[in-house]
N, C-alpha and C positions, 0 to 999 in steps of 0.2 A: 504494500500500500504506500503510495506517495503522499507526502505531506506538502501541501502547496499553499503559498501565500498569494492572495489576490488583492492588489491595491488598485482601486478604482473609486472615484468620488461619485459616480452615478450608481445609486442604489440598485436600480433594475439591472444594470450590466453586471455588477458585482454578484447579485443574487442569481442571475441566469447562468453566469460562468461557474459559480459555486455549485449550482444544481447539476450542471453538466458533469463537473468533475466528481461530485459525490456519486452520481449514477455510474461512473466508471470505477468506483471503489476507492477514490482518493479521500484523504482527510484534508479539509479546507479551512483556512483561517482568512477571513476577510478584513480589509482595512479601508476605511473611507477617506483617509488622509495620508499624506506622505509621512507625517510624524508618527502616526499610529503604525504604519507599515514598518518603519525603521525600528520602533520599539518592539514590535512583534519579532522581527528578525534578531534583535539583540537578546531577546528573552528565550528564544527557542530555535531549534534546528528545522530547516525546511529543505526539501529535495529540489524545489523549483519555485520561482516567483513569476507571477504574471502582473505586469505593471502598465497602467494606462499612461501614455506619453503626456497627455494634456490634462494634468490634475489641476484643480483649482487650489489656490492657497499660496503659501510662501515658497513651496518647492514644486517644480514640475516633475514629470516622470523621468526625464533624462537625469535630473539631479538625484532622484531616488535610485535609479539604476547605478549611478556612480557610487552612491553611499552603500548600496548592497554589495557592489564589487569590492569595496574596501573592507567590508565586514565578512563577506563570504565569497572570496574570489573565484571559487570553482562552481558555485551554484548556478545552474542553468536559469536563464531569464528569457521570458517571452514578453515583448513590448506590444501593446495593443493600441489601436487608434482608429478613429473614424476618418482620419485624414490620410492622404496617400503616403506610401512608403518613401516617396521622394523627400519628404520632410524629416526623415530619420537620418541623423548624421553618422553614417557607417564608417567614416574615416577616423573616428575617435577610438583609440586603443581600448579604453574602458568599455566601449560599446561593441567591441568585436564579440562574435559568437552570440549576440543577442538575436533571437528570431523575431521577426516582425509579423504580426497577424492583424489584418484589417477588420474593423467592425463593419457590419454586424458579424459576429463570430458564429460560424457553423460548427456543430459538434464534431463532424469528421475532420475538419481542418484543425480544430483545437487538439484533438487526439493525435493527429499526425505531427503537429508542431511540438507537442509534449514528448512524443516518442523521439523525434529528431533531436530535441534539446537534451534529453537524457542520454541518448547514445553519443552525442558529440562532446559531452562534458569531459574535461581532463580529470584524471584520477591521481 
């Protein structure tokens, strides 16, 4: 069973992604803000994180991913957004190996992205 942290400020997105993951047998912890997501990661181990790029508040999703990389450098991360992949800065070393998944998220695409992220993680 995977333990997955989902950081998204939209309640309906966080809830639907969490439901998809639970139906696949994962344990899911949701975070509505960047700060809550970082606190959750500091308090516990996660096998993977799913982070919305455009979070409301003092930190955006890119900053959250960078913070996650500093705290858990080998944890796979999936970035999600309703905006095109072209807005995702792939040339940043801290963002390498981040898988981008556009919203709306389809269950089969989410499962494929998780499988790819888990298989590509460094050990």
